[in-house]
C-alpha positions in Angstrom: -152.1 -91.4 46.4 -153.5 -94.3 48.3 -152.0 -97.7 48.5 -154.0 -100.4 46.7 -153.9 -104.1 47.4 -153.9 -106.5 44.5 -154.1 -110.3 44.2 -150.8 -111.8 43.3 -148.8 -115.0 43.6 -149.6 -117.5 46.3 -153.4 -118.0 46.7 -154.8 -116.1 49.6 -152.1 -113.5 49.7 -152.4 -109.9 48.4 -149.7 -107.6 47.2 -149.6 -103.9 47.9 -148.6 -101.2 45.4 -148.4 -97.4 45.5 -147.2 -94.8 43.0 -145.2 -92.0 44.5 -143.2 -89.0 43.3 -139.6 -89.6 42.6 -138.2 -87.7 45.6 -136.4 -88.5 48.8 -139.4 -88.0 51.0 -141.2 -90.9 49.3 -138.9 -93.3 51.2 -141.0 -92.6 54.4 -144.2 -93.5 52.6 -142.6 -96.6 51.1 -141.5 -97.7 54.6 -145.0 -97.3 55.9 -146.4 -99.4 53.1 -143.8 -102.2 53.8 -144.8 -102.1 57.5 -148.5 -102.4 56.7 -148.0 -105.3 54.3 -145.8 -107.2 56.7 -148.1 -106.6 59.6 -151.1 -107.8 57.6 -149.2 -110.9 56.7 -148.1 -111.5 60.4 -144.4 -111.0 59.4 -143.6 -108.1 61.8 -140.1 -109.7 62.4 -139.2 -108.6 58.9 -140.2 -105.0 59.3 -136.7 -103.6 60.0 -135.2 -105.5 57.1 -138.0 -104.6 54.7 -137.8 -100.9 55.7 -134.1 -100.9 55.0 -134.4 -102.6 51.6 -137.2 -100.3 50.4 -135.3 -97.2 51.6 -132.2 -98.2 49.6 -134.3 -99.0 46.5 -136.1 -95.6 46.7 -132.8 -93.8 47.1 -131.5 -95.6 44.0 -134.7 -94.7 42.0 -134.4 -91.1 43.1 -130.9 -90.9 41.9 -131.1 -93.0 38.7 -134.7 -93.1 37.4 -135.8 -91.0 34.5 -139.5 -90.4 35.2 -141.2 -88.2 37.8 -142.9 -91.0 39.6 -141.9 -94.5 40.9 -144.0 -97.5 41.9 -143.5 -99.4 45.2 -144.6 -103.0 45.2 -144.7 -105.5 48.1 -145.7 -109.0 47.1 -145.9 -112.3 48.8 -145.4 -114.7 45.9 -145.2 -117.7 48.2 -145.9 -118.4 51.9 -142.2 -118.2 52.7 -141.2 -115.3 50.4 -141.7 -111.5 50.3 -140.7 -109.4 47.4 -140.1 -105.6 47.7 -139.6 -103.7 44.4 -139.3 -100.1 43.3 -139.7 -99.4 39.6 -139.9 -96.3 37.4 -142.0 -96.0 34.3 -139.2 -95.4 31.9 -139.3 -97.4 28.6 -135.5 -97.2 28.4 -133.4 -100.0 29.7 -130.7 -99.2 32.3 -127.2 -98.8 31.2 -124.4 -100.6 33.0 -121.7 -98.3 34.3 -118.3 -99.1 35.6 -117.6 -98.6 39.2 -115.1 -96.1 40.5 -112.4 -96.6 43.1 -115.0 -96.4 45.9 -117.4 -98.8 44.1 
């Protein structure tokens, strides 16, 4: 599927979103989307951090989400903020679990 920009947040800025299959390989596509968004916004210095964050979020979604696809969203809600999100399309709320000895 192709990434689609959408107007969000701070005037003049655009967010990017893409729906991907819930599988480990989607992390690479999500990292590319983050790099594109940050480059367009002139925030290349955040590329490594953004790629790390989206990789972790995709890994969590692959492990815990309930649906077959996930949505990656990169927004710039304000001039000095970037938001990276990964969501699934489940209607069920997450359930809090206790951590184990390695948690």
